[in-house]
C-alpha positions as CSV (number, residue, x, y, z in Angstrom):
1,M,59.6,199.2,76.1
2,S,56.7,197.1,77.2
3,W,55.5,194.1,74.7
4,P,52.1,195.4,75.0
5,F,53.2,199.0,74.0
6,L,55.3,197.7,71.3
7,V,52.4,195.6,70.0
8,F,50.4,198.6,70.0
9,V,53.1,200.5,68.3
10,I,53.5,198.1,65.5
11,L,49.8,197.9,64.9
12,Y,49.3,201.4,64.8
13,W,52.0,202.0,62.2
14,M,50.6,199.1,60.2
15,A,47.1,200.9,60.0
16,A,48.6,204.4,59.0
17,L,50.7,202.5,56.5
18,G,47.6,200.7,54.9
19,L,45.8,203.7,55.2
20,M,48.5,205.7,53.4
21,V,49.1,202.7,50.6
22,W,45.4,202.2,50.4
23,A,45.0,206.0,49.1
24,V,47.4,205.7,46.5
25,F,46.9,202.7,45.2
26,K,43.2,201.4,45.5
27,P,43.1,198.9,42.9
28,L,46.5,197.5,43.8
29,F,46.0,197.2,47.3
30,S,44.7,194.9,50.3
31,V,45.3,194.9,53.5
32,F,46.7,191.3,53.6
33,V,49.9,192.8,52.2
34,L,50.8,194.3,54.9
35,P,52.6,191.9,56.9
36,F,54.7,191.4,54.2
37,V,55.4,195.2,53.8
38,L,56.2,195.2,57.8
39,G,58.7,192.5,57.5
40,V,60.6,194.5,54.4
41,V,60.7,197.6,56.7
42,L,61.9,196.2,59.7
43,L,64.4,193.7,57.7
44,L,65.7,197.3,56.2
45,F,65.9,199.1,59.1
46,F,67.8,196.6,61.4
47,S,70.1,195.9,58.7
48,I,70.9,199.2,57.5
49,V,71.6,199.8,61.5
50,K,73.6,196.8,61.9
51,Y,75.5,197.4,59.1
52,W,76.3,201.0,59.5
53,R,77.6,200.0,63.2
54,W,80.0,197.4,61.9
55,I,81.4,199.4,59.3
56,H,82.1,202.0,61.7
57,S,83.9,199.6,64.4
58,F,86.5,198.9,61.5
59,D,89.9,199.1,62.8
60,K,92.3,201.6,61.3
61,L,94.3,199.1,59.3
62,Q,90.7,197.8,58.3
63,R,89.5,201.2,56.7
64,A,92.8,202.2,55.4
65,I,92.9,199.3,53.1
66,I,89.2,199.6,52.1
67,R,90.1,203.4,51.5
68,K,92.8,202.3,49.3
69,N,91.1,199.8,47.2
70,I,87.6,200.6,47.3
71,W,87.8,202.0,43.7
72,S,90.0,199.4,42.5
73,W,89.6,196.6,40.0
74,R,88.9,193.9,43.0
75,F,85.3,194.9,43.0
76,L,84.8,192.9,39.8
77,P,86.1,189.5,41.4
78,A,83.7,190.7,44.3
79,V,80.7,190.8,42.1
80,W,81.5,187.0,40.5
81,E,82.6,185.6,43.9
82,A,79.2,186.9,45.6
83,F,77.3,185.4,42.5
84,R,79.2,182.3,42.6
85,E,79.0,181.7,46.5
86,G,75.8,183.7,47.7
87,L,73.5,182.4,45.0
88,L,75.1,179.4,43.1
89,H,76.7,178.2,46.2
90,W,79.5,176.2,44.6
91,R,82.0,175.5,47.3
92,I,79.4,173.7,48.6
93,T,78.3,171.9,45.2
94,K,82.0,170.7,45.2
95,K,81.6,169.1,48.6
96,N,78.0,167.4,47.6
97,I,75.6,167.8,44.5
98,L,72.6,167.3,46.0
99,L,73.6,169.3,49.0
100,G,74.7,172.0,46.6
101,Y,71.6,171.7,44.8
102,M,69.4,172.2,47.6
103,H,71.2,175.3,48.6
104,R,71.2,176.8,45.2
105,S,67.6,176.0,44.3
106,L,66.2,178.0,47.8
107,A,68.6,181.1,47.3
108,F,69.0,181.3,43.1
109,G,65.5,180.1,42.8
110,W,63.9,182.3,45.1
111,F,66.1,185.1,43.4
112,L,64.6,184.4,40.0
113,L,61.3,184.3,41.5
114,I,61.8,187.9,42.3
115,V,63.4,189.0,39.3
116,V,61.4,187.3,36.9
117,G,58.0,188.4,39.0
118,A,59.2,192.0,39.2
119,V,59.3,191.8,35.2
120,Q,56.2,190.0,34.9
121,A,54.3,192.9,37.0
122,M,56.4,195.5,35.0
123,Q,54.7,194.2,31.7
124,A,51.7,193.9,33.5
125,F,51.4,197.2,35.0
126,P,53.3,199.5,32.4
127,N,52.0,202.7,34.3
128,G,53.5,201.8,37.7
129,H,52.4,199.5,40.6
130,P,53.7,199.0,44.3
131,M,56.5,196.5,45.1
132,W,54.2,193.7,46.6
133,V,52.2,193.4,43.2
134,A,55.3,191.3,41.9
135,I,55.2,189.0,45.6
136,F,51.7,188.8,45.3
137,F,51.0,188.8,41.2
138,N,48.5,185.9,40.7
139,Y,45.9,187.7,43.3
140,F,46.1,191.1,41.5
141,E,46.3,189.7,38.0
142,P,42.6,189.5,37.4
143,E,42.7,193.2,37.6
144,V,44.9,192.9,34.2
145,D,43.7,192.9,30.9
146,L,45.5,189.9,30.2
147,S,44.9,190.5,26.0
148,A,47.0,193.7,26.3
149,F,49.6,191.6,28.6
150,K,52.6,190.5,26.3
151,H,53.7,187.5,27.1
152,A,51.5,186.7,29.6
153,T,51.3,182.6,29.6
154,L,55.2,182.4,29.1
155,F,55.6,184.4,32.2
156,A,53.2,182.3,34.2
157,N,54.5,178.9,32.9
158,L,58.4,180.3,33.8
159,M,57.3,181.2,37.5
160,D,55.6,178.2,37.8
161,G,58.8,176.4,36.8
162,L,61.0,178.2,39.2
163,L,58.5,177.5,42.0
164,I,58.9,173.8,41.1
165,Y,62.7,174.4,41.4
166,V,62.1,176.2,44.8
167,L,60.0,173.6,46.3
168,S,62.5,170.6,45.2
169,G,65.0,172.2,47.0
170,L,62.7,172.7,50.0
171,M,62.0,168.8,49.8
172,L,65.5,168.0,50.4
173,A,66.1,170.3,53.3
174,M,63.2,168.9,55.3
175,L,65.0,165.3,54.2
176,K,68.4,166.8,55.5
177,K,66.4,167.5,58.7
178,V,65.7,163.8,59.4
179,W,68.1,162.1,57.4
180,S,71.5,164.1,56.2
181,R,73.8,161.5,55.1
182,P,72.3,161.5,51.3
183,L,73.4,165.0,51.4
184,G,76.9,164.3,52.3
185,M,76.5,165.3,56.1
186,K,76.6,162.9,59.0
187,R,75.6,165.5,61.6
188,T,73.7,168.7,61.3
189,T,73.6,172.0,63.4
190,K,71.7,172.2,66.7
191,H,70.1,175.6,66.0
192,T,68.7,178.4,68.5
193,V,64.7,178.7,69.1
194,M,65.1,182.3,66.8
195,D,66.7,180.2,64.1
196,R,64.2,177.5,64.6
197,V,61.0,179.9,64.1
198,A,62.7,182.2,61.3
199,K,63.3,178.3,59.3
200,L,59.8,177.1,60.0
201,A,58.8,180.6,58.5
202,L,61.0,180.3,55.4
203,W,59.5,176.9,54.9
204,C,55.8,177.7,55.0
205,I,56.2,180.5,52.3
206,F,56.5,178.5,49.1
207,P,54.0,175.9,50.1
208,L,51.6,178.7,51.0
209,R,52.5,180.7,47.8
210,L,51.8,177.4,45.8
211,L,47.9,177.1,47.6
212,S,47.3,180.7,47.4
213,E,48.1,180.7,43.7
214,G,46.1,177.6,43.3
215,V,43.3,178.7,45.2
216,T,42.9,182.2,42.9
217,S,43.3,180.2,39.8
218,S,40.4,178.3,41.2
219,L,38.4,181.3,41.1
220,Y,40.0,183.2,38.1
221,G,41.3,180.6,35.8
222,N,45.1,182.7,35.9
223,G,48.5,180.8,36.3
224,G,50.5,178.6,34.6
225,F,51.3,174.9,33.6
226,M,51.1,173.7,37.5
227,I,49.1,176.5,38.9
228,R,46.0,175.9,36.7
229,P,45.7,172.1,37.1
230,L,46.0,172.8,40.8
231,G,43.4,175.3,40.6
232,D,40.9,172.7,39.1
233,L,41.7,170.3,41.9
234,I,40.7,172.8,44.2
235,N,37.5,173.4,42.5
236,E,36.9,170.0,42.4
237,I,37.0,169.2,46.2
238,G,35.0,172.7,46.8
239,L,37.6,175.1,48.2
240,A,37.0,177.6,45.6
241,D,35.7,180.4,48.0
242,P,36.9,184.2,48.1
243,A,37.1,184.2,51.7
244,F,39.4,181.0,51.7
245,E,41.5,182.8,49.2
246,Y,42.1,185.8,51.4
247,T,43.0,183.3,54.1
248,C,45.8,181.5,51.8
249,W,47.0,185.0,50.6
250,L,47.3,186.6,54.0
251,L,49.0,183.4,55.7
252,Y,51.5,183.9,52.9
253,S,51.9,187.2,53.8
254,V,52.7,186.4,57.2
255,A,55.1,183.7,56.7
256,L,57.2,186.1,54.7
257,G,56.8,189.1,57.3
258,T,57.8,186.9,59.8
259,F,60.6,185.6,57.7
260,F,62.1,189.2,57.1
261,S,61.5,190.4,60.7
262,L,63.3,187.8,62.0
263,M,66.2,187.7,59.5
264,P,68.5,190.3,61.2
265,F,68.6,188.1,64.6
266,S,68.7,185.0,63.1
267,R,71.4,182.7,61.0
268,Y,69.4,183.8,57.7
269,M,71.1,187.3,58.5
270,H,74.1,185.6,56.0
271,I,72.1,186.2,53.2
272,F,73.2,189.6,52.7
273,T,76.0,189.6,54.9
274,E,78.1,187.0,53.2
275,V,78.0,189.6,49.9
276,F,79.5,192.2,52.0
277,L,82.1,189.7,53.5
278,I,83.3,188.5,50.5
279,Y,83.6,192.5,49.1
280,F,85.7,193.4,52.3
281,R,87.7,190.5,51.6
282,Q,88.3,191.0,48.0
283,L,89.5,194.3,48.9
284,G,92.1,193.0,51.3
285,V,90.5,193.4,54.5
286,R,91.4,190.7,57.0
287,D,90.5,190.1,60.5
288,S,92.9,190.8,63.6
289,D,93.3,189.1,67.3
290,T,91.2,191.7,68.4
291,K,87.3,191.8,67.3
292,S,86.2,194.6,65.2
293,G,83.0,195.5,63.1
294,Y,84.8,192.9,60.6
295,T,84.6,190.3,63.0
296,M,80.7,190.9,63.1
297,F,80.6,190.5,59.1
298,E,82.3,187.1,59.7
299,L,79.9,186.0,62.7
300,S,76.7,186.6,61.0
301,A,77.8,185.5,57.5
302,C,77.7,182.3,58.8
303,S,74.7,180.1,57.8
304,R,75.1,177.8,60.2
305,C,75.6,174.8,57.5
306,G,77.4,172.4,59.7
307,I,79.8,171.6,57.2
308,C,82.3,172.2,59.7
309,I,81.2,169.3,61.9
310,D,82.0,166.1,59.7
311,G,85.6,166.9,59.0
312,C,86.4,168.0,62.4
313,P,88.9,165.6,64.1
314,M,87.4,166.1,67.5
315,N,83.9,165.0,66.0
316,R,85.4,162.5,63.8
317,E,87.6,160.4,66.3
318,L,86.3,161.6,69.7
319,G,82.5,162.4,69.3
320,I,82.7,166.0,70.4
321,V,80.2,167.7,68.7
322,N,79.5,170.8,70.7
323,M,82.7,172.9,70.1
324,Q,83.0,173.2,66.3
325,G,83.4,176.5,64.5
326,V,79.6,176.8,63.8
327,Y,78.8,176.4,67.6
328,M,81.6,179.2,68.5
329,L,80.2,181.7,66.2
330,Q,76.8,181.1,67.6
331,S,77.7,181.3,71.1
332,I,79.7,184.5,70.4
333,R,76.7,186.1,68.6
334,N,74.0,185.3,70.7
335,L,74.1,186.8,74.2
336,E,72.0,183.9,75.8
337,Q,75.0,181.7,74.8
338,Q,78.1,184.1,75.3
339,K,79.0,182.4,78.5
340,N,79.6,179.3,76.3
341,A,82.2,181.3,74.0
342,E,85.1,180.9,75.9
343,P,85.0,177.1,76.7
344,I,84.5,176.2,73.2
345,A,87.1,178.2,72.0
346,E,90.0,176.6,74.3
347,N,88.8,173.3,73.0
348,C,90.1,173.0,69.9
349,L,92.9,171.9,67.9
350,M,93.5,174.6,65.8
351,C,94.0,172.3,62.9
352,D,92.1,175.0,60.3
353,R,90.3,172.0,59.0
354,C,87.0,173.9,59.9
355,V,88.7,176.9,58.1
356,A,89.1,175.1,54.7
357,D,85.5,173.2,54.9
358,C,83.8,176.5,55.4
359,P,81.8,177.4,52.3
360,V,82.0,181.0,53.2
361,G,85.6,181.1,54.1
362,I,85.2,182.4,57.5
363,D,88.9,182.8,59.4
364,L,87.6,180.7,62.1
365,S,90.8,180.3,64.0
366,V,91.2,184.1,64.1
367,V,87.5,184.2,65.8
368,R,88.6,181.7,67.9
369,R,92.1,183.4,69.2
370,Q,90.1,186.7,70.0
371,V,88.0,184.7,72.4
372,R,91.2,183.0,73.7
373,I,93.0,186.3,74.4
374,K,90.1,188.0,76.0
375,N,90.6,188.4,79.6
376,K,94.1,186.7,79.6
377,A,96.6,188.8,81.6
378,A,100.3,188.6,80.8
379,I,102.1,185.7,82.6
380,D,105.3,187.6,82.1
381,S,104.2,191.1,83.3
382,K,107.1,191.7,85.4
383,G,109.5,190.7,82.5
384,G,110.0,187.3,82.4
385,Y,111.4,187.3,79.2
386,G,114.4,189.4,80.4
387,Y,116.8,186.5,79.0
388,L,116.3,187.9,75.4
389,R,118.4,190.8,75.7
390,D,121.2,188.4,76.0
391,V,120.6,186.8,72.5
392,Q,122.7,189.3,69.8
393,P,122.4,189.1,66.0
394,F,125.0,187.8,64.3
395,N,126.5,189.4,60.9
396,A,124.9,187.5,58.2
397,I,125.4,190.3,55.4
398,G,124.1,188.3,52.2
399,R,123.5,184.8,53.9
400,V,120.3,183.1,54.6
401,A,119.0,183.1,58.2
402,Y,118.2,179.7,59.4
403,F,115.5,179.3,62.3
404,G,114.9,175.8,63.3
405,G,112.2,176.2,65.7
406,C,111.6,174.9,69.1
407,M,110.5,171.3,68.1
408,S,113.2,170.9,65.6
409,H,115.3,171.1,68.7
410,L,113.5,167.8,69.6
411,T,113.8,166.3,66.3
412,P,117.6,167.1,65.7
413,G,117.9,164.9,62.8
414,I,115.9,167.7,60.7
415,T,118.2,170.6,61.7
416,K,121.4,168.3,61.0
417,S,119.8,167.6,57.3
418,M,119.2,171.2,56.8
419,E,122.8,172.1,57.5
420,T,123.6,169.1,55.1
421,I,121.7,170.7,52.4
422,F,123.1,174.4,52.9
423,D,126.7,173.1,52.5
424,A,126.0,170.9,49.6
425,A,124.4,173.9,47.8
426,G,127.1,176.1,48.8
427,Q,124.8,178.1,50.8
428,K,126.7,180.5,53.8
429,Y,123.9,180.6,56.6
430,W,123.0,181.7,59.8
431,Y,121.9,179.4,62.3
432,I,119.6,182.0,64.7
433,D,118.8,179.4,67.2
434,R,121.2,176.7,67.3
435,D,122.6,177.4,70.9
436,E,120.1,179.4,72.5
437,T,116.1,178.3,71.5
438,I,113.9,181.3,71.0
439,C,110.2,180.6,70.4
440,C,108.4,182.3,67.8
441,G,105.8,183.2,69.6
442,R,103.0,181.8,67.7
443,P,102.0,178.7,70.4
444,L,101.4,181.3,73.1
445,L,99.6,183.9,70.5
446,Q,97.4,180.7,69.6
447,Q,96.7,179.9,73.6
448,G,95.7,183.7,74.1
449,F,98.7,185.1,75.6
450,E,99.1,188.1,73.2
451,H,101.6,190.2,75.1
452,Q,104.2,187.1,75.1
453,A,103.9,186.6,71.6
454,F,104.2,190.2,71.0
455,E,107.6,190.2,73.0
456,L,109.1,187.5,71.2
457,R,107.8,188.7,67.6
458,R,109.7,192.3,68.5
459,K,113.1,190.3,69.9
460,N,113.4,187.9,66.8
461,T,112.5,190.7,64.3
462,E,115.1,193.0,66.1
463,M,117.9,190.2,65.3
464,I,116.7,189.0,62.2
465,V,116.8,192.8,60.7
466,N,120.0,193.8,62.5
467,S,121.8,190.7,61.0
468,K,121.3,191.9,57.6
469,A,120.5,188.6,56.3
470,T,118.5,188.4,52.9
471,L,116.4,185.2,53.5
472,L,114.7,183.6,56.0
473,V,114.4,179.7,56.1
474,T,112.6,177.8,58.8
475,S,111.8,174.1,59.2
476,C,108.7,174.3,61.5
477,P,105.5,175.2,59.7
478,I,104.3,176.9,63.2
479,C,107.2,179.1,63.2
480,Y,106.8,179.6,59.3
481,Q,103.1,180.9,59.3
482,S,104.1,183.1,62.2
483,F,106.8,184.5,60.5
484,K,104.7,184.7,57.2
485,K,101.9,186.2,58.6
486,E,102.5,187.7,62.1
487,Y,105.9,189.3,61.7
488,K,107.0,192.5,59.4
489,L,109.9,191.2,57.7
490,P,112.0,193.3,55.3
491,I,113.3,189.9,54.0
492,P,111.1,186.7,52.1
493,V,110.4,183.7,54.5
494,M,110.3,180.2,53.0
495,H,109.4,177.1,54.7
496,H,112.4,174.6,54.0
497,T,110.3,172.8,51.6
498,E,110.0,175.8,49.3
499,Y,113.7,176.3,49.7
500,I,114.7,173.0,48.9
501,D,112.5,173.0,45.9
502,M,114.1,176.0,44.6
503,L,117.5,174.7,45.1
504,I,116.7,171.3,42.8
505,R,115.0,173.9,40.0
506,S,118.1,175.8,40.0
507,G,120.2,173.3,39.4
508,R,122.2,174.1,43.1
509,L,121.3,170.6,44.3
510,N,122.2,167.6,42.9
511,L,120.1,164.7,44.0
512,R,119.5,160.9,43.1
513,K,116.3,159.2,43.1
514,D,115.9,155.8,45.1
515,D,113.0,153.3,44.9
516,R,111.4,154.3,48.1
517,K,107.7,154.4,48.1
518,V,106.5,157.5,50.4
519,T,103.2,158.9,51.4
520,Y,103.1,162.4,52.6
521,H,101.6,163.9,55.4
522,D,100.5,167.8,54.9
523,P,100.9,169.3,58.2
524,C,98.4,171.5,59.1
525,E,99.9,174.8,59.8
526,L,101.9,174.5,56.3
527,G,99.2,173.4,54.3
528,R,95.8,174.7,55.5
529,G,97.6,177.5,57.4
530,C,99.7,178.6,54.2
531,G,98.5,176.8,50.9
532,I,102.0,175.1,50.7
533,Y,101.0,171.6,48.9
534,D,103.0,171.6,46.0
535,Q,106.6,172.2,46.6
536,P,106.8,169.4,49.6
537,R,105.6,166.8,46.7
538,D,107.7,168.2,44.0
539,V,110.9,167.6,46.2
540,L,109.2,164.0,47.1
541,R,108.8,163.2,43.6
542,A,112.5,164.0,42.9
543,T,113.8,161.9,45.5
544,T,111.3,159.1,45.5
545,T,108.1,157.5,44.4
546,L,104.8,159.7,46.0
547,L,101.9,157.6,46.8
548,P,98.3,159.1,46.9
549,T,96.4,159.2,50.4
550,R,92.7,159.4,50.4
551,E,92.5,162.5,52.6
552,E,95.7,165.0,51.8
553,R,96.3,168.5,50.7
554,E,93.6,170.7,52.5
555,H,91.8,167.5,53.6
556,S,94.5,165.9,55.5
557,L,94.1,164.9,59.1
558,C,95.6,166.6,61.9
559,C,98.4,164.5,63.8
560,G,96.6,165.3,67.3
561,F,99.7,166.4,69.1
562,N,99.7,169.7,67.8
563,L,99.9,172.7,70.6
564,G,96.5,174.1,70.0
565,N,94.5,172.4,72.4
566,P,95.5,172.5,76.1
567,L,92.4,170.3,77.2
568,L,93.2,167.0,75.5
569,D,94.9,164.2,77.2
570,T,97.2,162.0,75.9
571,E,94.8,159.1,74.7
572,Q,92.6,161.7,72.9
573,Q,95.6,162.8,71.3
574,T,96.7,159.7,70.2
575,A,93.3,158.4,69.0
576,I,93.3,161.7,66.3
577,R,97.1,160.5,65.7
578,N,96.0,157.2,64.8
579,A,93.6,158.3,62.3
580,A,95.9,160.3,60.8
581,R,98.5,157.2,60.8
582,D,96.0,154.7,59.0
583,N,95.3,157.5,56.0
584,L,99.1,157.6,55.6
585,L,99.9,153.4,55.9
586,Q,96.9,152.6,53.7
587,P,98.8,152.8,50.5
588,N,101.6,150.6,52.4
589,P,104.5,152.8,51.6
590,D,108.0,152.1,52.9
591,V,108.4,155.8,54.6
592,V,105.9,158.1,55.8
593,A,107.0,161.7,54.9
594,T,106.4,165.0,56.7
595,A,107.4,168.4,56.9
596,C,106.7,169.3,60.1
597,P,108.9,168.4,63.4
598,M,105.9,167.9,65.4
599,C,103.9,165.8,62.9
600,K,107.2,163.5,62.4
601,K,107.8,163.1,66.4
602,A,103.7,162.3,66.7
603,F,103.8,159.5,64.2
604,Q,107.5,158.1,65.1
605,H,105.9,156.0,67.8
606,A,102.4,155.1,66.2
607,D,104.2,152.2,63.6
608,E,107.3,150.9,62.9
609,T,107.3,152.2,59.1
610,P,110.1,154.7,59.2
611,V,109.1,158.4,59.5
612,K,111.2,161.0,57.9
613,D,110.9,164.7,57.3
614,I,111.4,165.6,54.0
615,A,114.9,167.5,54.5
616,E,116.4,164.2,55.9
617,I,115.0,162.2,52.8
618,V,117.0,165.1,50.6
619,A,120.0,164.7,52.7
620,E,120.1,161.0,52.2
621,N,119.9,161.5,48.4
622,I,122.1,164.2,47.9
623,V,124.7,163.4,45.1
624,L,128.1,165.5,45.7
625,K,129.8,167.3,42.9
626,S,133.1,166.2,42.3
627,K,135.9,168.6,42.3
């Protein structure tokens, strides 16, 4: 369809719609409302079409979860979270009060303007009114007998107060564009042309509303505590003219119509999409390694706020600012930028810092992995993993199965310490990979080699199930996350810090507490990946004196030497590692503790301060029971 023909069709239907509306609501209609009405119609049309297509593209498991839980109690937490995050922006507020106020005043303030405006219109027109009257109320208010309008002054003042609230947020948004540091952000997002046009329209809406209501007040004397003085001022400077009034309201309508028309094609689609994403997530739906309709909800729920940029170690330590989650989602969503999606997806540590920082809760690592998997052919299509057939299960009925993991074999002090702990607790165990190393498959999956990861998971699952073990313990957070989330094992899975904590609490392990001061590094896959923060700290407090660090728990810094990014050289990895080291050494500890063999190996060569895994510290502090 050519642009001239499309413009003709739009103008034709606008004229037809205007004639129909004028025939029904002659006193409460003016042609200037048509851009607003058309914008609302286009927004509803494209939103419904998009959402229908995305929901229809959910995979079988996602649809089954929705059918199972759609009428469950989970609806209530979804409503609360949608209100808390979609309107109040609570997660952003926790990051920075001013930034949260900016988002909240624009979202919640505008929402209240619409709600209070609707109530105001119903009070003024009890016999019914078209929907635009609430939006352009002050223009149509002269038609009302104000003596019959209950609480007219109260509503006018309330609307003025809400408009001030929204305008204050708009001023902060403009400040953020030129100086973002007061709002807690070192960098802001670079937006597409469509996003910029939509933002310009949004920024024009509220100043134009203020001006329009001020001009109307100069002619009719309506409005509240802010609009009336503005009307008097406009009178004094000689701008109280009906033609100027009509022009202002038309521009206001055009700004609204432009913004609403562009919403489905810009970052502002997140305003509605985030509500759907929260609802589906509360029902239990999660993204998979294959792109689906749920992925599209995640892509469109991103507001491009840029919060994920500052915390990313690629930005902080290397100055790389074009591959963070916001740009990855932007590149996937925009057709003209899709060629950039693969290199952006590859250049990432997969440390989940952006996932922890994301106020919408988008699983950015899964979306990034989808891009990595796409078009990657299997490197072992001829059966390169045939050796796995020779690895046989052990009869481990009633025992704990212990999986050291590939990296633990490169740091054997961890696995030896775990064997010491098992023996001290009187626990019989089966050391699965003592003689033959078998990868859990997650490193391959992170790099996009889905086939190999599947084969490794299949073989490991077969061995563990056939062994009849009752519990699986692993020392590697990478393996732990894989066994916990990607495998479908019929037995519980624990990281060794969880298991040791359980032994201590049950009295099966007697420990002494020494006088060493220790700082703890939260491994990315164990902390942000699986939410294990307290158990490692409880174990360290039982054996040492634990010191806090500036950046810990979900804000912990990546060690830089993980397996997520194949593009970084040793110098770049070292720069990221050194930032994490400095954070851990700031309290001047005797020992740096971690719970990941890869992190231990990274930090060992960074400083003279000893680096130990929690299992090693526990093994050193075991008090054997006297016979």
